[in-house]
C-alpha positions as CSV (number, residue, x, y, z in Angstrom):
1,M,0.0,0.3,-0.4
2,K,1.3,3.8,-0.7
3,Q,-0.1,7.1,0.8
4,L,-0.4,9.4,-1.2
5,Q,0.0,13.5,-0.1
6,I,-1.6,15.3,-3.1
7,I,-1.3,18.9,-2.6
8,V,-2.8,21.3,-5.7
9,R,-4.5,24.5,-5.6
10,P,-7.8,25.6,-4.2
11,S,-9.0,26.4,-7.0
12,K,-8.6,22.6,-8.7
13,V,-9.6,20.3,-5.5
14,N,-12.9,19.5,-6.4
15,D,-12.0,18.5,-9.7
16,V,-9.1,16.2,-8.4
17,M,-11.6,14.6,-5.8
18,D,-14.0,14.3,-8.5
19,S,-11.4,12.5,-10.1
20,L,-10.1,10.2,-7.8
21,R,-14.1,9.1,-6.7
22,K,-14.1,8.1,-10.8
23,A,-10.7,6.3,-9.9
24,D,-12.4,4.5,-7.5
25,V,-10.2,6.0,-4.6
26,G,-11.5,5.5,-1.4
27,G,-11.4,7.7,1.4
28,L,-9.4,10.6,1.4
29,T,-8.6,13.1,3.9
30,L,-8.7,17.4,3.1
31,C,-6.4,19.5,4.6
32,G,-5.7,23.5,4.5
33,V,-2.5,23.9,4.2
34,R,0.3,26.5,3.5
35,G,3.6,26.2,1.9
36,M,6.4,28.3,-0.4
37,G,8.3,27.3,-3.7
38,R,11.5,26.8,-3.4
39,A,13.1,27.4,-6.9
40,E,13.0,31.2,-8.1
41,P,10.5,33.9,-6.9
42,P,7.0,34.3,-7.3
43,L,6.6,31.2,-5.3
44,V,9.9,31.6,-2.9
45,G,9.6,34.0,0.6
46,D,5.7,34.1,0.7
47,T,3.7,31.3,1.7
48,Y,0.3,30.6,-0.2
49,S,-2.9,28.2,0.6
50,M,-3.0,25.0,-0.9
51,E,-5.3,22.5,-0.2
52,Q,-3.9,18.2,0.5
53,I,-5.6,15.2,-0.1
54,S,-4.6,12.1,1.6
55,V,-5.2,8.9,0.0
56,T,-3.9,5.5,1.1
57,V,-4.1,3.1,-2.5
58,D,-2.4,-0.6,-3.3
59,D,0.5,-0.1,-5.2
60,D,-0.7,-0.7,-8.5
61,K,-3.3,2.2,-8.0
62,V,-0.5,4.9,-7.8
63,S,0.2,4.8,-11.8
64,E,-3.4,5.5,-12.2
65,V,-3.8,7.5,-9.7
66,F,-0.7,10.0,-10.8
67,D,-2.2,10.7,-14.5
68,T,-5.5,10.9,-13.1
69,V,-4.4,13.8,-10.5
70,S,-1.5,15.0,-13.6
71,K,-4.1,15.9,-15.8
72,V,-7.2,17.8,-13.6
73,G,-4.8,19.3,-11.2
74,C,-2.4,21.0,-13.9
75,T,-3.2,24.9,-14.5
76,G,0.7,24.7,-16.6
77,Q,1.6,27.4,-14.0
78,K,4.4,27.5,-11.5
79,G,3.0,25.5,-8.0
80,D,0.2,23.9,-9.6
81,G,1.2,21.5,-6.4
82,K,3.5,18.2,-6.1
83,V,2.1,14.4,-5.0
84,F,4.2,12.7,-2.4
85,V,4.2,8.8,-2.1
86,T,5.6,6.8,0.7
87,D,4.6,3.5,1.9
88,V,2.2,2.1,4.3
89,V,3.2,-0.5,6.5
90,D,-0.2,-1.8,7.6
91,A,-3.7,-0.3,8.0
92,L,-6.8,-1.0,10.7
93,D,-10.2,-0.1,10.0
94,L,-11.1,0.7,13.8
95,C,-15.1,-0.3,13.7
96,T,-14.6,-3.9,11.4
97,K,-11.0,-5.0,12.9
98,K,-9.9,-5.5,9.4
99,T,-6.3,-4.4,8.2
100,G,-4.0,-4.2,5.4
101,S,-5.6,-3.8,1.9
102,D,-9.4,-4.8,3.4
103,A,-9.0,-1.6,5.5
104,I,-8.6,1.2,3.1
């Protein structure tokens, strides 16, 4: 399993969430975040409001999510966002007690 932290512009968050639903991604977590770029102005020095969507998917779903998010989340301008991928060792659904992929 992999956890994807998808950081997008606020104007694109609904499009990205809709595309994740269409890609049959299960639940997600949405948080407002602030950040800044590191490469060059105008994204360096000031912080900008962004939205972070966290989803956990099976390994074979990562490429599909990358493709989907890059299509709908891109405006073609600097500062569109990033997707970070980390390994998930296990998961537990608190109510059903299901673990692993069954929990997501």
